N, C-alpha and C positions, 0 to 999 in steps of 0.2 A: 503494500500500500504506499510505502514512502515512494518508491519509483513512479508510481502512478501520480502521486501529488506533486512530485518534481515536474512531470511532464505538464501536468495541468497548470502549474506556476509558470512554466517556461512558455506555455500557450498564451497565457494572460499578458506575459511581460513582452513577448514577441509582438502580439497584436497590438499592444499600446505603441510600442516602437514603431512599427511598420504602417500603421493606420494612416499617417499622414501621406504616405507614398502610394496609397490605393491598393495595398496588400492586406488581405484578411487572413488571419490565422484562427483556425478552429481545431477542436479535437473530437475524436468519436471514441466513446468507451462501451464496446459490446461486451456482453456477459453470456455466457451459456448458450453459445452459437453451435449447431450441429444438425444432424449427425454428421459424423466424418471421422477421420483418423485423429484429430487432436482431441475431440470429445471422448471418443472411446479411450485413448491412451491415458488421458488425465484420470478417468474413473479407474482405470487398471492401476494406476500409481498411488491414487488416494487409497484404494482397496488393500494394496500391498504395503502401505506406509506403516502399518502398526498403530496409526493414532487412534485413540478411543473416540475421536469425532466422526470416523468413517466405518461403514460396515466392511467385512472382509470381501464381500462379493460385488464385483464391479457393477453388476446390473442393480444392485440395491442401492449402491452409491448413486448412480444415475437417476433413480426413482426418488430419492431423497432430495437430490438437487432440484429436481424438475419440480418436486413437492413444495419447494421454498419459493418458487416463482409464481406471483399473483396471476399470470396469465396461464399457468399449469401447462407450459409447453416451452420447447426449446425455441430459441431464435433462429433464423436462416441466414446463411451468408448473403442471400438475395436482399433481405431486410437490412443488412449492414451496408451492401452496396448502395441501396436506395438512399439510405442516410448520408453517406458520403456524397452522392450525385447531387442531393439537395443542397449540401454545403458549397458545392462546386458550382452550382448554378446561380442564374441571375435572380432566382426566387429569395436567395439569401444574402442579396447584395449589401444589405446593412446589418449582417450578422458577422462579428468578430469577437475574439475572446471567448468563445463559447464553446462548452463541452456537450456534445449531443450524446445522451445516454440511450444505448439500445439493449435493454435488459429485462423487458417484459414487466417492469415495475419492481424489479428486486429491490433496488436502491431507494425507492420512493422519490427519485429525482435529486438526491442529496448528494451527487458525486462532484 
């Protein structure tokens, strides 16, 4: 979480520095995107971590994660791509120093 905070701080700082030059700087924070190799591998690693916070079965780990998402599903790569496309488009021409959270409501927008 400290590295994510650093990226967000750098996003805001860079956005303020570059705004007078017509350059917008934003961030996208996706969470629980899948299915795919990374989703499967992350669940395997969590299941094998020995942590008391994760089940030992990767499928149970996955179910628990999805159960914690208010929308009760994984996000898709297409949904992340659409978020990025919005920030790159003229529809967001007055948007800078912004972090677009794509997480199905997990963070409550407080990232």
